[in-house]
Residue frames relative to the residue before (quaternion, step in Angstrom):
aa qw qx qy qz dx dy dz
X 1.0000 0.0000 0.0000 0.0000 0.00 0.00 0.00
X 0.1556 -0.8087 0.5634 0.0661 3.53 -1.06 0.75
X 0.7999 0.2114 -0.1010 0.5525 3.59 1.23 -0.18
X 0.6617 -0.5476 0.3645 0.3598 3.53 -1.27 0.55
X 0.6414 0.5478 -0.3438 0.4128 3.62 0.87 -0.87
X 0.6720 0.4863 -0.3023 0.4697 3.59 0.89 -0.89
X 0.6435 0.5222 -0.3215 0.4580 3.58 1.01 -0.79
X 0.6667 0.4909 -0.3081 0.4687 3.58 0.93 -0.84
X 0.6043 0.5363 -0.3542 0.4710 3.60 1.09 -0.64
X 0.6430 0.5128 -0.3166 0.4725 3.59 1.01 -0.79
X 0.6279 0.5193 -0.3279 0.4781 3.59 1.01 -0.79
X 0.6589 0.5153 -0.3049 0.4553 3.58 0.93 -0.91
X 0.6869 0.4574 -0.2689 0.4966 3.59 1.16 -0.61
X 0.3922 -0.7576 0.4360 0.2866 3.58 1.35 0.00
X 0.2220 0.7435 -0.5910 0.2207 3.57 0.87 0.92
X 0.5383 -0.6756 0.4179 0.2813 3.57 -1.17 0.49
X 0.8029 0.1121 -0.0148 0.5853 3.58 1.06 -0.79
X 0.0465 -0.7391 0.6650 0.0968 3.54 -1.30 0.45
X 0.2457 -0.8017 0.5353 0.1024 3.53 -1.10 0.71
X 0.1953 -0.7431 0.6322 0.1003 3.50 -1.30 0.61
X 0.2995 -0.7725 0.5385 0.1537 3.58 -0.76 1.05
X 0.1092 -0.8040 0.5840 0.0248 3.56 -0.72 1.15
X 0.4338 0.6560 -0.4690 0.4020 3.56 1.24 0.55
X 0.4032 -0.7826 0.4229 0.2148 3.56 -0.27 1.30
X 0.6644 0.5130 -0.3137 0.4439 3.61 1.10 -0.54
X 0.5740 0.6084 -0.3711 0.4032 3.59 1.27 -0.12
X 0.5009 -0.6304 0.5037 0.3130 3.57 -1.13 0.70
X 0.6824 0.4642 -0.2714 0.4952 3.60 1.27 -0.32
X 0.3093 0.7773 -0.4942 0.2364 3.60 1.27 0.25
X 0.0850 -0.7671 0.6346 0.0396 3.53 -1.14 0.79
X 0.4794 -0.6493 0.5095 0.2982 3.56 -1.00 0.82
X 0.5700 -0.6113 0.4179 0.3562 3.62 -0.95 0.76
X 0.6203 0.5533 -0.3439 0.4369 3.61 1.01 -0.76
X 0.6623 0.4899 -0.2971 0.4828 3.59 0.99 -0.83
X 0.6433 0.5191 -0.3182 0.4642 3.56 0.97 -0.88
X 0.6514 0.5197 -0.3284 0.4447 3.58 0.94 -0.80
X 0.6134 0.5341 -0.3560 0.4601 3.61 0.99 -0.75
X 0.6740 0.4881 -0.2934 0.4705 3.56 0.98 -0.86
X 0.6859 0.4805 -0.3078 0.4515 3.61 0.82 -0.91
X 0.5841 0.5595 -0.3776 0.4507 3.60 1.11 -0.52
X 0.6619 0.4970 -0.2943 0.4778 3.60 1.06 -0.75
X 0.7300 0.4529 -0.2193 0.4625 3.56 1.11 -0.77
X 0.3205 0.8098 -0.4654 0.1579 3.58 1.26 -0.29
X 0.8608 0.0962 -0.1114 0.4872 3.54 -0.73 1.16
X 0.6261 0.5735 -0.3353 0.4083 3.61 1.23 -0.16
X 0.7887 0.0195 0.0474 0.6126 3.58 1.20 -0.58
X 0.4892 -0.6364 0.4998 0.3255 3.60 -1.13 0.57
X 0.1888 -0.7939 0.5723 0.0815 3.57 -0.97 0.89
X 0.1443 -0.7907 0.5948 0.0147 3.52 -1.07 0.92
X 0.2093 -0.7316 0.6327 0.1434 3.55 -1.08 0.79
X 0.2360 -0.7614 0.5894 0.1313 3.57 -0.96 0.88
X 0.0368 -0.8178 0.5712 -0.0608 3.55 -0.70 1.20
X 0.1510 -0.8073 0.5667 0.0661 3.57 -0.97 0.87
X 0.8495 0.1163 -0.0324 0.5136 3.60 0.53 -1.08
X 0.4514 0.6994 -0.4473 0.3271 3.58 1.24 0.17
X 0.4975 -0.6222 0.5072 0.3288 3.56 -1.22 0.46
X 0.6845 -0.4630 0.3582 0.4345 3.56 -1.27 0.21
X 0.6462 0.5190 -0.3186 0.4599 3.59 0.98 -0.81
X 0.6545 0.5037 -0.3155 0.4673 3.59 0.96 -0.85
X 0.6303 0.5301 -0.3327 0.4594 3.58 0.98 -0.83
X 0.6813 0.4898 -0.2915 0.4593 3.58 0.79 -1.00
X 0.6409 0.5335 -0.3270 0.4445 3.59 0.97 -0.83
X 0.6936 0.4555 -0.2814 0.4820 3.61 0.87 -0.91
X 0.6183 0.5389 -0.3463 0.4554 3.61 0.97 -0.81
X 0.6870 0.4706 -0.2829 0.4759 3.59 0.88 -0.92
X 0.6719 0.5139 -0.2996 0.4412 3.59 0.84 -0.98
X 0.7597 0.3767 -0.1908 0.4945 3.58 0.93 -0.92
X 0.3750 -0.7492 0.4670 0.2828 3.60 1.30 0.00
X 0.2282 0.7981 -0.5165 0.2103 3.56 0.95 0.96
X 0.4685 -0.6764 0.4975 0.2748 3.54 -1.15 0.67
X 0.8152 0.0785 0.0038 0.5738 3.58 1.05 -0.80
X 0.2306 -0.7105 0.6413 0.1754 3.51 -1.38 0.37
X 0.1943 -0.7444 0.6307 0.1018 3.57 -0.72 1.12
X 0.0346 -0.8567 0.5103 -0.0665 3.53 -0.31 1.30
X 0.2143 -0.7281 0.6405 0.1171 3.52 -0.97 1.01
X 0.7231 0.3958 -0.3106 0.4733 3.60 -0.82 0.97
X 0.4298 -0.7520 0.4429 0.2315 3.56 -0.51 1.21
X 0.6317 0.5501 -0.3549 0.4151 3.61 0.91 -0.81
X 0.6907 0.4510 -0.2776 0.4923 3.58 0.90 -0.89
X 0.5814 0.5872 -0.3716 0.4231 3.60 1.03 -0.76
X 0.6728 0.5168 -0.2973 0.4380 3.55 0.91 -0.92
X 0.6760 0.5039 -0.2891 0.4533 3.60 1.18 -0.52
X 0.6657 0.4614 -0.2918 0.5087 3.60 1.27 -0.25
X 0.5384 -0.6476 0.4337 0.3203 3.58 -0.82 1.00
X 0.5786 -0.6333 0.3983 0.3248 3.57 -0.92 0.96
X 0.6817 0.5048 -0.3106 0.4290 3.61 0.92 -0.79
X 0.7263 0.3683 -0.2346 0.5309 3.62 1.25 -0.25
X 0.6316 0.5800 -0.2967 0.4202 3.58 1.32 -0.06
X 0.0835 -0.7019 0.7020 0.0867 3.49 -1.29 0.66
X 0.2195 -0.7922 0.5597 0.1051 3.58 -0.33 1.26
X 0.2062 -0.8086 0.5447 0.0839 3.58 -0.56 1.20
X 0.0828 -0.7908 0.6064 0.0039 3.54 -0.96 1.00
X 0.2992 -0.7438 0.5763 0.1585 3.52 -0.90 1.01
X 0.1950 -0.8077 0.5530 0.0615 3.55 -0.72 1.14
X 0.1282 -0.7688 0.6242 0.0536 3.53 -0.86 1.05
X 0.8237 -0.1658 0.1434 0.5230 3.56 -0.59 -1.14
X 0.7718 0.1494 -0.1514 0.5992 3.58 1.28 0.11
X 0.5507 -0.6239 0.4486 0.3260 3.53 -1.25 0.48
X 0.3841 -0.6987 0.5468 0.2555 3.57 -1.01 0.75
X 0.5646 -0.5258 0.4816 0.4158 3.57 -1.28 0.19
X 0.2206 -0.7997 0.5480 0.1073 3.58 -1.05 0.71
X 0.6552 -0.5036 0.3963 0.4000 3.54 -1.30 0.43
X 0.5070 -0.6746 0.4597 0.2766 3.55 -1.09 0.76
X 0.7923 0.1996 -0.1153 0.5649 3.60 1.18 -0.38
X 0.7245 0.4290 -0.3215 0.4332 3.53 -1.31 0.28
X 0.6266 -0.5247 0.4206 0.3938 3.52 -1.35 0.13
X 0.1572 -0.7706 0.6103 0.0953 3.56 -1.21 0.56
X 0.1764 -0.7510 0.6243 0.1233 3.53 -1.33 0.35
X 0.1858 -0.7515 0.6243 0.1046 3.55 -0.95 0.96
X 0.0004 0.8000 -0.5957 0.0719 3.56 -0.70 1.17
X 0.6074 -0.5582 0.4202 0.3779 3.58 -1.23 0.37
X 0.3751 -0.6767 0.5817 0.2509 3.51 -1.16 0.71
X 0.1424 0.7676 -0.6065 0.1506 3.56 -0.48 1.26
X 0.7110 -0.4493 0.3100 0.4432 3.57 -1.26 0.05
X 0.7343 0.3270 -0.2098 0.5567 3.60 1.17 -0.52
X 0.4906 -0.6262 0.5044 0.3360 3.54 -1.29 -0.30
X 0.8777 -0.0384 -0.0071 0.4776 3.57 -0.63 1.19
X 0.8196 0.3099 -0.2124 0.4326 3.51 -1.33 0.44
X 0.4108 0.7343 -0.4595 0.2844 3.60 1.19 0.38
X 0.3696 -0.7269 0.4939 0.3017 3.58 1.13 -0.60
X 0.5681 0.5919 -0.3714 0.4348 3.57 1.31 0.13
X 0.2822 -0.7732 0.5405 0.1745 3.60 -0.66 1.05
X 0.2977 -0.6881 0.6150 0.2443 3.53 -1.32 0.26
X 0.6456 -0.4975 0.3841 0.4337 3.59 -1.25 0.10
X 0.1853 -0.8415 0.5014 0.0786 3.55 0.08 1.30
X 0.4994 0.6420 -0.4281 0.3939 3.58 1.25 -0.19
X 0.5406 0.6152 -0.3999 0.4115 3.59 1.21 -0.41
X 0.6557 0.5413 -0.3067 0.4279 3.59 1.16 -0.54
X 0.4306 0.7130 -0.4678 0.2957 3.62 1.20 -0.28
X 0.8507 0.1214 -0.1261 0.4957 3.52 -0.82 1.08
X 0.3906 0.7276 -0.4897 0.2794 3.62 1.21 0.10
X 0.5197 -0.6868 0.4235 0.2809 3.57 -0.89 0.96
X 0.7021 0.4670 -0.2771 0.4606 3.63 1.15 -0.42
X 0.3889 0.7588 -0.4704 0.2273 3.63 1.19 -0.03
X 0.6604 0.5244 -0.3228 0.4297 3.60 1.00 -0.70
X 0.7449 0.2846 -0.2037 0.5680 3.58 1.30 -0.05
X 0.5756 0.6145 -0.3425 0.4167 3.57 1.32 0.40
X 0.2760 -0.6718 0.6623 0.1841 3.47 -1.26 0.74
X 0.1998 -0.7447 0.6192 0.1487 3.56 -1.13 0.62
X 0.0295 -0.7829 0.6201 -0.0414 3.54 -0.86 1.08
X 0.6035 0.5901 -0.4070 0.3493 3.54 -1.28 -0.03
X 0.8468 -0.1825 0.0735 0.4943 3.54 -0.01 1.29
X 0.3121 0.7376 -0.5356 0.2679 3.59 1.13 0.53
X 0.0933 0.8035 -0.5750 0.1226 3.57 -0.75 1.10
X 0.7129 -0.4120 0.3312 0.4609 3.56 -1.32 0.03
X 0.6599 0.5478 -0.3027 0.4159 3.56 1.03 -0.82
X 0.8198 0.2642 -0.1267 0.4920 3.62 0.93 -0.77
X 0.4568 0.7286 -0.4377 0.2627 3.60 1.21 -0.19
X 0.6174 0.5470 -0.3654 0.4314 3.63 0.97 -0.71
X 0.6633 0.4960 -0.3016 0.4724 3.59 0.97 -0.83
X 0.6325 0.5241 -0.3256 0.4682 3.58 1.03 -0.77
X 0.6636 0.5093 -0.3080 0.4531 3.58 0.94 -0.84
X 0.5569 0.5985 -0.3904 0.4233 3.62 1.18 -0.43
X 0.6031 0.5554 -0.3493 0.4537 3.60 1.22 -0.43
X 0.2966 -0.7970 0.4611 0.2532 3.57 1.34 -0.38
X 0.1464 0.7975 -0.5688 0.1380 3.58 0.71 1.06
X 0.6497 -0.4730 0.4155 0.4261 3.54 -1.33 0.16
X 0.7936 -0.1712 0.1412 0.5665 3.57 0.98 -0.84
X 0.3319 -0.6887 0.5912 0.2569 3.51 -1.37 0.00
X 0.2716 -0.7469 0.5915 0.1358 3.53 -1.20 0.64
X 0.1053 -0.8209 0.5612 0.0050 3.56 -0.57 1.20
X 0.0258 0.7852 -0.6186 0.0111 3.54 -1.04 0.78
X 0.8420 0.2686 -0.1478 0.4439 3.56 -0.14 -1.32
X 0.6660 0.5343 -0.3282 0.4040 3.62 0.95 -0.72
X 0.7391 0.3545 -0.2317 0.5238 3.61 1.22 -0.22
X 0.5366 0.6284 -0.3968 0.3997 3.57 1.19 0.56
X 0.4405 -0.6046 0.5878 0.3080 3.51 -1.35 0.48
X 0.7269 -0.1527 0.1343 0.6560 3.51 1.10 -0.94
X 0.7149 -0.4593 0.2868 0.4424 3.60 -1.21 0.38
X 0.8112 0.2398 -0.2141 0.4884 3.52 -0.71 1.16
X 0.7472 0.3025 -0.1954 0.5586 3.60 1.24 -0.25
X 0.3265 -0.7706 0.5223 0.1639 3.56 -0.64 1.16
X 0.3265 -0.6788 0.6232 0.2104 3.51 -1.34 0.49
X 0.3711 -0.7737 0.4667 0.2141 3.59 -0.26 1.27
X 0.6156 0.5430 -0.3486 0.4524 3.60 1.02 -0.72
X 0.6629 0.4875 -0.2997 0.4827 3.60 0.94 -0.87
X 0.6161 0.5400 -0.3438 0.4589 3.58 1.03 -0.78
X 0.6679 0.5062 -0.2963 0.4582 3.58 0.86 -1.00
X 0.6683 0.5095 -0.3056 0.4477 3.58 0.88 -0.94
X 0.6897 0.4736 -0.2964 0.4606 3.58 0.89 -0.85
X 0.6308 0.5154 -0.3356 0.4731 3.58 0.99 -0.77
X 0.6300 0.5250 -0.3282 0.4688 3.60 1.00 -0.80
X 0.6522 0.5135 -0.3082 0.4648 3.58 0.94 -0.89
X 0.6464 0.5135 -0.3184 0.4660 3.60 0.96 -0.85
X 0.7112 0.4696 -0.2696 0.4484 3.58 0.82 -0.96
X 0.7114 0.4310 -0.2676 0.4863 3.61 1.13 -0.49
X 0.4557 0.6994 -0.4475 0.3207 3.60 1.25 -0.10
X 0.3094 -0.7337 0.5786 0.1767 3.52 -1.04 0.84
X 0.0817 0.8068 -0.5786 0.0876 3.54 -0.48 1.21
């Protein structure tokens, strides 16, 4: 999320988590000061997540504390180890095989692409069938109205949506958000 209107729409839809990208190379990057203004408005209404790619453990902790974030979604094992498990979502990029995952805390499986997140490109999610971490895993990478019912059959902890609910990078399409949330809530699993 990059703006208050999109965050409030998510709150109105009763989603469980919203995320803010603190990776400067991302088109969805948000300044910590802006994120903090938004999280102050949202306090206690929804779980908030910071997404980090190349930051150090100290930088992650500083932004998490400053922005009052509930979780840090972290790409990179070294930094993951520096963030407390109860506040960490360890992100793993999946290519043609599954990586080993952390033994504790939440995890996120995302597509392995040239960039980090928000590519709209799915990976072979059938590889996750029976995975021991599914009950604590978010699934990302090309999640859309067309494939969400099949993804939910895996019974993950959650799904992570980005590109399929955007008008353009950084701006959500409320109609798409509503349609996808409706599809998730009506899925038979």
